Each structure stands twice: as structure tokens, then as C-alpha cells.
N, C-alpha and C positions, 0 to 999 in steps of 0.2 A: 284218173287225169283227163278236164275237159280243156280241148285245143279250143282257144281264141279263131279258131282259121276254119274257113269253109272249105270243104272237100273241093272243091271248083276250084279255090283259089290257091288251095295248095297243088293242085294240079297244074294251076297255070303259071305259079312262083316255082316252083321246082323245075319249070323248063327257062324259067329267066336267071335264076339266079344258080352258081355252079358249086353247089354244095359239096364237097370231101364225103366221099361213103364211109368216112370214121364219125360225120358229125350226128351228134344226140338229138332225139328229135326234139327235146326242149329247147336245145338250139337252137333246129332248124325253125321252130315255130317264133322264138323271140325274132329271129333275122327277117322273117316273115312280117311277121308284125311292124317292127321296125321298117322295112321295105314300105308294106303298106303307108305308113305315117306320112314318109317319103313322099311317097305320091300323090297323097292326101292334099299336102302342102304346096306341090307343084301343078295342082289341079288338074291330074289325068283323071 
């Protein structure tokens, strides 16, 4: 399985987004990718 998120981004976003302990990795990655798209739109 290839993740679409770099390790640095993963570590940054895991601090920002409060994931439940039961979250599946693929769900976490999907949410992180959506968050990055939102950031890009907001010009962060």
C-alpha cells in the first residue's frame, strides 16, 4: 500500500487532527489528503 502523504506531513497533521485511536490508516490518510486540499484552497 502506497501512502499519498509524506512522513513529515503525516507527523504534522497527526498533531492538528484529533484522530480516534480506532481510526484505520486508510481513513487517516484520506482525511489528511482532504485536509491538505483544503489548506491549498485557503492558500496556506
